[in-house]
C-alpha positions as CSV (number, residue, x, y, z in Angstrom):
1,M,-63.2,-167.5,33.6
2,S,-64.0,-164.8,36.2
3,T,-66.9,-162.5,35.9
4,T,-67.2,-159.0,37.4
5,P,-69.6,-159.0,40.3
6,T,-72.8,-157.2,39.4
7,S,-76.0,-156.5,41.2
8,T,-78.9,-154.1,41.0
9,P,-79.2,-151.7,43.9
10,A,-82.4,-151.1,45.8
11,H,-83.1,-147.7,44.3
12,S,-82.9,-148.7,40.6
13,K,-86.1,-149.0,38.6
14,R,-86.9,-152.4,37.3
15,K,-89.5,-154.1,35.2
16,R,-91.7,-156.6,37.0
17,M,-92.0,-160.0,35.4
18,S,-95.3,-161.4,34.4
19,P,-96.0,-165.0,35.5
20,L,-96.3,-166.0,31.9
21,T,-93.3,-164.3,30.4
22,T,-89.7,-163.9,31.3
23,T,-87.6,-160.7,31.1
24,S,-83.8,-160.6,31.3
25,A,-82.7,-158.5,34.3
26,S,-80.4,-155.7,33.5
27,T,-77.0,-155.5,35.1
28,S,-75.7,-152.5,37.0
29,T,-73.1,-151.5,39.5
30,H,-72.5,-153.9,42.3
31,A,-73.9,-152.6,45.6
32,M,-71.1,-152.1,48.1
33,S,-71.0,-152.9,51.7
34,N,-72.4,-151.1,54.7
35,S,-74.2,-151.7,57.1
36,A,-96.5,-177.3,68.2
37,D,-98.0,-178.6,65.1
38,K,-96.2,-179.4,61.9
39,I,-97.6,-177.9,58.7
40,N,-98.0,-181.1,56.7
41,S,-99.6,-179.5,53.6
42,C,-98.6,-177.0,51.0
43,H,-100.5,-174.8,48.5
44,V,-100.6,-176.9,45.4
45,I,-98.8,-175.5,42.4
46,P,-97.9,-177.2,39.1
47,H,-95.0,-179.1,40.7
48,V,-94.9,-182.0,43.1
49,I,-94.5,-180.5,46.6
50,Y,-93.2,-182.7,49.4
51,S,-94.1,-182.0,53.0
52,Q,-91.7,-182.4,55.8
53,Q,-92.9,-186.0,56.4
54,Q,-92.4,-187.1,52.9
55,Q,-89.2,-188.0,51.0
56,P,-88.8,-187.5,47.2
57,T,-87.3,-190.0,45.0
58,N,-85.6,-189.8,41.6
59,I,-84.0,-191.9,39.0
60,R,-81.1,-192.6,41.3
61,G,-83.3,-194.1,44.0
62,R,-84.7,-192.8,47.3
63,A,-83.0,-189.6,48.5
64,K,-81.3,-189.4,51.8
65,N,-83.1,-188.2,54.9
66,T,-83.3,-184.5,54.2
67,T,-85.6,-183.5,57.0
68,T,-83.4,-181.9,59.6
69,T,-83.4,-180.2,63.0
70,T,-81.9,-176.8,63.4
71,T,-78.5,-178.2,64.0
72,K,-78.3,-180.7,61.1
73,A,-77.2,-179.9,57.5
74,T,-79.7,-180.6,54.7
75,T,-78.1,-181.9,51.5
76,S,-80.4,-181.1,48.6
77,D,-78.3,-182.3,45.6
78,D,-80.7,-185.0,44.5
79,L,-83.9,-183.3,45.5
80,L,-86.3,-182.2,42.8
81,C,-88.2,-180.2,45.4
82,E,-88.2,-179.7,49.1
83,H,-90.2,-177.7,51.6
84,H,-88.5,-177.1,54.9
85,T,-91.1,-176.1,57.5
86,P,-90.0,-176.9,61.1
87,T,-92.3,-177.5,64.0
88,S,-94.2,-174.4,64.9
89,K,-97.3,-173.3,66.9
90,P,-99.9,-172.1,64.5
91,H,-100.9,-168.5,65.0
92,P,-104.5,-167.4,64.5
93,S,-105.1,-166.0,61.1
94,P,-105.5,-162.2,61.0
95,P,-108.8,-160.8,59.6
96,L,-109.4,-161.0,55.9
97,L,-106.6,-163.6,55.5
98,H,-108.8,-165.5,52.9
99,A,-108.2,-162.5,50.7
100,L,-104.5,-163.4,50.5
101,S,-105.2,-166.7,48.7
102,V,-103.3,-166.9,45.4
103,P,-104.9,-168.5,42.3
104,V,-103.1,-171.4,40.8
105,L,-101.1,-170.2,37.8
106,P,-98.4,-171.9,35.7
107,P,-94.9,-170.9,36.7
108,P,-92.8,-168.7,34.4
109,P,-91.6,-170.8,31.5
110,T,-88.0,-171.9,31.4
111,T,-86.0,-173.9,28.8
112,R,-83.1,-175.5,30.5
113,Q,-81.4,-176.6,27.3
114,S,-81.4,-173.1,25.8
115,L,-80.1,-171.7,29.1
116,R,-77.3,-174.2,29.3
117,Q,-76.3,-173.5,25.7
118,G,-76.4,-169.7,26.1
119,Q,-77.3,-167.2,23.5
120,G,-75.1,-165.7,20.8
121,S,-71.6,-165.1,21.9
122,A,-72.4,-165.0,25.6
123,P,-70.8,-167.8,27.7
124,A,-73.0,-170.8,28.5
125,L,-74.7,-170.6,31.9
126,Q,-74.0,-173.6,34.1
127,P,-76.9,-174.7,36.3
128,I,-76.2,-174.1,40.0
129,H,-75.3,-177.2,42.0
130,I,-76.5,-177.1,45.7
131,H,-74.0,-178.7,48.1
132,G,-76.0,-178.2,51.2
133,I,-78.5,-176.0,53.2
134,T,-78.1,-175.6,56.9
135,T,-80.2,-173.6,59.5
136,H,-79.7,-172.9,63.2
137,I,-81.3,-170.8,65.8
138,E,-80.4,-169.8,69.4
139,Q,-83.3,-168.2,71.3
140,I,-81.1,-166.5,73.9
141,C,-83.0,-163.4,75.1
142,K,-86.6,-162.8,74.1
143,K,-87.2,-165.8,71.9
144,E,-88.5,-163.7,69.1
145,D,-86.5,-165.0,66.1
146,M,-88.3,-167.2,63.5
147,Q,-86.9,-170.6,62.6
148,P,-85.3,-169.9,59.2
149,Q,-87.4,-171.3,56.3
150,W,-86.5,-172.6,52.8
151,R,-88.2,-174.3,50.0
152,R,-86.9,-175.8,46.7
153,V,-89.0,-176.5,43.6
154,D,-86.7,-176.6,40.6
155,P,-85.6,-174.3,39.1
156,W,-86.4,-172.1,42.2
157,L,-84.9,-172.0,45.7
158,C,-86.6,-169.7,48.1
159,L,-85.2,-168.6,51.5
160,M,-86.6,-166.6,54.4
161,V,-85.2,-165.3,57.7
162,A,-87.2,-163.1,60.1
163,D,-86.3,-161.3,63.4
164,G,-89.2,-160.3,65.6
165,H,-89.4,-157.5,68.1
166,S,-92.0,-156.5,70.7
167,G,-93.6,-159.9,70.6
168,R,-93.9,-163.1,68.5
169,E,-97.2,-162.4,66.6
170,C,-95.5,-161.5,63.4
171,V,-92.9,-164.3,63.3
172,D,-95.5,-166.9,64.3
173,A,-97.8,-165.7,61.4
174,L,-94.9,-165.7,58.9
175,Q,-93.8,-169.2,59.9
176,T,-97.3,-170.6,59.9
177,H,-98.1,-169.2,56.4
178,S,-94.6,-169.8,54.9
179,S,-96.2,-172.0,52.2
180,M,-98.3,-169.0,51.0
181,I,-95.3,-166.7,51.1
182,F,-93.1,-169.1,49.1
183,D,-95.8,-169.7,46.5
184,E,-96.0,-166.0,45.8
185,T,-92.3,-165.6,45.8
186,M,-91.7,-168.5,43.3
187,R,-94.3,-167.1,40.9
188,F,-93.7,-163.4,41.0
189,G,-90.5,-162.8,42.9
190,P,-89.4,-161.8,46.5
191,E,-91.0,-158.4,46.4
192,K,-94.5,-159.9,45.9
193,G,-93.7,-162.4,48.7
194,M,-92.8,-159.5,50.9
195,D,-96.2,-157.9,50.2
196,I,-97.8,-161.1,51.6
197,C,-95.6,-160.8,54.7
198,T,-96.7,-157.2,55.2
199,R,-100.4,-158.0,54.8
200,L,-100.2,-161.0,57.1
201,C,-98.8,-158.8,59.9
202,T,-100.9,-155.7,59.4
203,T,-103.1,-156.2,62.5
204,F,-100.3,-157.0,65.0
205,K,-98.7,-154.6,67.5
206,S,-95.4,-156.4,67.3
207,G,-93.0,-156.2,64.3
208,A,-90.4,-158.1,62.4
209,M,-87.4,-157.6,60.2
210,V,-87.6,-159.9,57.1
211,V,-85.3,-160.9,54.3
212,L,-86.6,-163.0,51.4
213,A,-84.6,-164.4,48.5
214,R,-85.3,-166.4,45.3
215,L,-82.5,-168.1,43.4
216,N,-83.0,-169.4,39.9
217,L,-80.8,-172.5,39.6
218,D,-80.7,-172.3,35.8
219,T,-80.1,-168.6,35.2
220,R,-77.9,-168.1,38.3
221,L,-80.0,-165.0,39.2
222,L,-80.4,-164.3,43.0
223,Q,-83.2,-161.8,43.8
224,I,-83.3,-160.4,47.4
225,S,-86.0,-158.3,49.1
226,S,-85.4,-157.1,52.7
227,K,-87.0,-154.9,55.4
228,G,-85.1,-153.7,58.4
229,D,-81.7,-155.1,59.5
230,A,-82.1,-158.7,58.6
231,S,-79.0,-159.6,56.5
232,C,-78.2,-161.4,53.3
233,N,-74.6,-161.6,52.3
234,V,-73.1,-163.6,49.4
235,Y,-69.5,-164.8,49.6
236,W,-67.6,-165.9,46.5
237,T,-64.7,-168.4,46.7
238,T,-62.4,-168.8,43.7
239,H,-60.1,-171.9,43.4
240,G,-56.9,-171.4,41.5
241,T,-53.3,-171.4,42.5
242,T,-54.6,-169.9,45.7
243,T,-58.1,-170.0,47.3
244,A,-59.6,-166.6,48.0
245,T,-63.0,-165.6,49.4
246,T,-64.5,-162.2,48.9
247,L,-67.7,-160.5,50.0
248,Y,-69.6,-160.6,46.6
249,H,-72.8,-158.9,47.7
250,Q,-74.1,-157.2,50.9
251,Q,-77.8,-156.5,51.2
252,P,-78.2,-152.9,52.6
253,H,-80.1,-152.4,55.9
254,H,-82.8,-149.8,56.6
255,S,-80.5,-148.0,59.0
256,P,-80.3,-144.3,59.8
257,N,-77.1,-143.9,57.8
258,E,-79.0,-145.0,54.7
259,V,-81.1,-141.8,54.7
260,M,-79.0,-139.3,56.6
261,D,-75.5,-137.9,56.7
262,I,-74.8,-138.7,60.4
263,P,-71.4,-137.8,61.9
264,G,-69.5,-140.9,62.7
265,W,-71.8,-143.2,60.7
266,A,-70.7,-144.7,57.4
267,T,-72.9,-143.8,54.4
268,T,-74.4,-146.9,52.9
269,S,-76.4,-145.5,49.9
270,C,-75.7,-143.3,46.9
271,A,-76.9,-139.7,46.7
272,T,-79.8,-140.6,44.4
273,A,-81.1,-143.5,46.6
274,K,-80.8,-141.3,49.7
275,Q,-82.8,-138.5,48.0
276,E,-85.5,-141.0,47.0
277,K,-85.7,-142.4,50.5
278,T,-85.7,-139.0,52.2
279,Q,-88.6,-138.0,49.9
280,E,-90.5,-141.2,50.8
281,M,-89.9,-140.5,54.5
282,N,-91.4,-137.0,54.2
283,E,-94.4,-138.4,52.3
284,K,-95.1,-140.9,55.0
285,R,-94.3,-138.5,57.9
286,I,-91.4,-140.5,59.2
287,T,-88.6,-138.7,61.1
288,C,-85.1,-139.8,62.1
289,A,-83.7,-138.3,65.3
290,N,-81.3,-138.9,68.2
291,L,-82.5,-141.6,70.6
292,I,-82.9,-140.2,74.1
293,N,-82.6,-142.1,77.4
294,H,-85.9,-141.2,79.0
295,R,-84.6,-142.1,82.5
296,T,-81.6,-139.7,82.3
297,G,-82.9,-137.3,79.6
298,M,-79.5,-137.6,77.8
299,Y,-78.8,-138.7,74.3
300,R,-77.6,-142.3,73.9
301,S,-74.3,-143.2,72.2
302,A,-74.3,-145.7,69.4
303,P,-73.2,-149.2,70.4
304,P,-69.7,-150.6,69.7
305,T,-69.2,-151.9,66.1
306,P,-67.3,-155.1,65.3
307,D,-64.0,-155.0,63.5
308,P,-63.3,-157.6,60.7
309,D,-60.4,-159.0,62.8
310,G,-62.9,-160.8,65.0
311,K,-61.2,-159.6,68.2
312,T,-62.0,-155.9,68.4
313,F,-65.0,-153.6,68.8
314,H,-64.8,-149.8,68.2
315,W,-66.7,-147.3,70.3
316,N,-67.0,-143.6,70.0
317,P,-69.1,-141.9,72.8
318,H,-69.6,-138.9,70.5
319,V,-71.4,-140.9,67.9
320,L,-75.1,-140.8,68.8
321,A,-77.8,-143.5,68.4
322,Y,-80.6,-142.6,66.0
323,S,-84.1,-144.1,65.6
324,F,-87.1,-143.6,63.4
325,Y,-90.4,-142.1,64.7
326,Y,-93.7,-142.9,63.0
327,P,-97.1,-141.1,63.0
328,N,-98.7,-143.8,65.2
329,G,-96.2,-143.1,68.0
330,H,-93.9,-146.1,67.4
331,C,-90.2,-145.7,67.7
332,V,-88.2,-148.4,65.8
333,A,-84.4,-148.7,65.1
334,T,-85.0,-149.2,61.3
335,S,-87.0,-147.4,58.7
336,S,-88.8,-150.5,57.3
337,F,-90.4,-153.6,58.8
338,V,-93.6,-155.6,58.9
339,G,-96.2,-155.3,61.6
340,H,-96.8,-152.4,64.0
341,H,-100.4,-152.1,63.0
342,G,-99.5,-151.6,59.4
343,V,-98.0,-148.1,59.8
344,A,-96.5,-146.8,56.6
345,C,-92.7,-147.4,56.5
346,L,-90.1,-147.3,53.7
347,S,-90.4,-149.7,50.8
348,S,-88.2,-152.8,50.9
349,N,-84.6,-152.9,49.6
350,Y,-84.4,-154.9,46.4
351,S,-81.2,-156.4,44.8
352,E,-80.4,-158.7,41.9
353,V,-77.2,-160.6,42.0
354,H,-75.8,-162.6,39.0
355,L,-73.6,-165.4,40.2
356,P,-70.7,-166.2,37.9
357,N,-70.1,-169.7,36.5
358,D,-66.7,-170.2,38.3
359,G,-66.0,-170.7,41.9
360,T,-68.3,-171.6,44.8
361,F,-70.8,-169.4,46.7
362,S,-72.2,-169.2,50.2
363,I,-75.4,-167.3,50.7
364,V,-75.6,-166.3,54.4
365,M,-78.9,-164.9,55.7
366,S,-79.2,-164.0,59.4
367,S,-80.9,-161.9,62.0
368,D,-79.1,-158.9,63.7
369,G,-77.9,-161.3,66.4
370,V,-75.1,-162.1,63.9
371,S,-74.5,-158.7,62.3
372,D,-74.4,-156.8,65.6
373,V,-71.2,-158.7,66.6
374,M,-69.8,-159.9,63.3
375,S,-68.7,-157.7,60.4
376,P,-69.8,-158.8,56.9
377,K,-66.0,-158.9,56.2
378,D,-65.2,-160.8,59.4
379,I,-62.2,-163.0,59.2
380,A,-64.4,-166.0,60.0
381,F,-66.2,-165.5,56.7
382,L,-63.3,-164.5,54.4
383,N,-60.3,-166.4,55.8
384,R,-61.8,-169.7,56.6
385,T,-59.6,-172.1,58.5
386,E,-60.1,-175.1,60.7
387,Q,-59.8,-172.8,63.7
388,S,-61.6,-169.8,62.2
389,D,-62.5,-167.7,65.2
390,P,-59.6,-165.5,66.5
391,A,-61.5,-165.1,69.8
392,D,-60.4,-168.7,70.6
393,G,-56.8,-167.5,70.8
394,N,-55.5,-170.1,68.3
395,D,-53.9,-168.4,65.3
396,E,-51.6,-171.2,64.2
397,T,-54.0,-173.2,62.0
398,T,-53.7,-172.3,58.3
399,E,-55.2,-175.3,56.6
400,P,-58.4,-174.4,54.8
401,S,-61.6,-176.2,55.9
402,L,-65.2,-176.5,54.6
403,P,-67.4,-173.4,54.4
404,M,-69.1,-172.3,57.6
405,T,-72.4,-173.9,58.4
406,A,-75.3,-172.1,60.1
407,K,-74.5,-173.6,63.4
408,E,-70.9,-172.6,63.2
409,I,-71.9,-169.0,62.5
410,V,-74.4,-168.9,65.3
411,D,-71.8,-170.4,67.7
412,T,-69.2,-167.8,66.6
413,A,-71.7,-165.0,67.1
414,K,-72.6,-166.3,70.5
415,R,-69.0,-166.3,71.6
416,R,-68.7,-162.7,70.5
417,W,-71.8,-161.7,72.5
418,F,-70.6,-163.3,75.8
419,G,-66.8,-163.7,75.4
420,E,-64.1,-161.2,76.3
421,M,-63.3,-158.8,73.4
422,T,-61.0,-155.8,73.0
423,L,-62.6,-152.4,73.1
424,L,-61.0,-149.4,71.2
425,K,-62.3,-146.0,72.2
426,S,-62.0,-142.9,70.0
427,D,-62.4,-139.3,71.3
428,S,-63.3,-137.7,67.9
429,V,-66.1,-137.9,65.4
430,G,-64.9,-139.3,62.1
431,N,-66.6,-140.3,58.9
432,S,-67.4,-143.9,59.8
433,G,-69.2,-145.8,62.4
434,S,-67.4,-149.0,61.6
435,G,-64.0,-148.4,63.2
436,D,-62.6,-145.8,60.8
437,E,-62.6,-143.1,63.3
438,G,-60.4,-140.6,61.5
439,G,-60.6,-136.9,62.2
440,G,-57.2,-136.7,63.8
441,G,-58.5,-137.8,67.2
442,S,-56.9,-140.2,69.5
443,T,-57.8,-143.9,69.7
444,A,-56.9,-145.9,72.7
445,T,-57.5,-149.4,73.9
446,V,-59.8,-149.2,76.9
447,S,-59.7,-152.8,78.1
448,T,-61.3,-156.1,77.4
449,F,-65.0,-156.0,77.8
450,V,-68.0,-158.3,77.4
451,Y,-70.6,-157.1,74.9
452,A,-73.5,-158.8,76.7
453,P,-72.8,-159.5,80.4
454,T,-76.0,-161.5,80.8
455,P,-78.4,-163.2,78.3
456,Q,-80.9,-160.3,78.9
457,H,-78.3,-158.0,77.3
458,G,-77.8,-160.3,74.3
459,D,-80.0,-161.0,71.3
460,D,-81.6,-164.0,69.7
461,I,-79.5,-165.5,66.8
462,S,-80.8,-167.2,63.7
463,C,-79.0,-168.1,60.5
464,L,-79.5,-169.9,57.1
465,V,-76.6,-170.8,54.9
466,V,-76.6,-172.2,51.3
467,H,-73.5,-173.6,49.8
468,C,-73.5,-173.9,46.0
469,E,-71.4,-173.6,42.8
C-alpha cells in the first residue's frame, strides 16, 4: 500500500518533545524541491555504546567488521548500536566547553510491540531495516569538509554532514565532539543537537554549513535540522510491475531565493515562511544584496546551474549573484551557519518526514560539492542503471542496478566538476534559476565547457548515504 509523502516544513510551529514523554508529530504538506587520534570513548547513556575499535555481538554471533574507511560500505543490519567516528585530529576545546556537558537522562520511552501492532484502524508500522550505510570524502580544494559522521543506538540512527569555509576550526570541533552532538540529538532531537554545534563554534572566525538528522527505526520518523546549503534528500523507490524512484523529500537551503523574490531565481519557500524569515533578518540586521566583484566594481552573475539530464548546465548572465551581509562585517553566501564569532544568523530549517511502509529509501546527505553540480532530480539519482552517469557517453544500459553508494555519488560529482559539459546560455531573465529561463528570450548552446578548470576552482565533496526499507 502506498502512502502519500508528507513532511513538516521549516516554518511550521511544532511542540518539542520532553525526554520522558513522547508526542506524535503532526503531518502537513510535503516540502517541495528547491534549491590524528581516534576518539575511543563515548558519553555513556543508558545503552551499550561501542567505539570504533570494538565489535558488537548479538544472538546470531559476532557481527561482521563494520568499521570502515571512507570508501567502504558499512552494513548495519545486525548491529544493536554503532558509533562511526573516523580518525581526526582533536581540536582544542573552546572556552566554557564544560558548560555543554549533558546530564545522563533516560531516553524517550518506546514500546516496539505496540508500534508494530499500530493503533486503532491505522496500518501497522513496520520497523525500518537498514541495508547499509556508506560515507566518502574527496578533499579536492581547501580540505575544509568534515568526514561524514553517523551513530546507531536502537531505535535511533543519527547522521551528520558539515561543510567548512574560511578554515577548519569549526569542522574539527564538530568532528572531535561528535559524541556530545549525537547524545543530545538522540535525547532531544536534531534541533537541540544543532544548538550544541552552534555553541561549539561560537569563538571561531571560520564557519560551517551543517545538516543533522535523527531517524526513529520503529516509528519511521525522520527529523532533519540544517544550516546553510548542506543537503539532505530522501529518495523513494517503489517495486511493482515497474520500479520507479522519486524525490520524496528535499531539505531547503538557506539561499537568497528562500527570503527574496529575485529575478531568475526559483522561489523555494511559501509566502508565510518567507515573511517570517524576512522579519527574522530585520531583527538580526542581516541584509541580502548583489555580490560585487571588488576588483572590477561590477556585479557578479550567478554560476551555472545543473540540469537533471546530467549533461547540461544553464547560465544566464543577467541573473545576479546574491550574498548575505552581517553586522560584524562578514559576507556569507547563505543566511545560516555555525561559527563566524557567533554572529546572529537565521534559525535552522527543520523538517519531519514520515517514511511509508512500502518500498525502499535512500537518505543522501552531502556538502555543496555535490549540489553545485548535481540536481536533486538528477538522472543518476532517479533513473539508476548500471551505467548511470550520462556524462560517460554510454546510454545503452537499461538494466537496473543497486542504489548509489556515497563513493559513487562523489565520483559522479567529481566528473561533473572536471569533465566536459554542455552550457546553455539564455539572454532573458525568467522565473527560475534552475534552467527554466522563460520570458520569451532566446536560449542557445554556447559550447562544451569545464565547470572547474583546475582543482582550485572546484570544491571539496563529502557524502553519506543510508539505504533502508
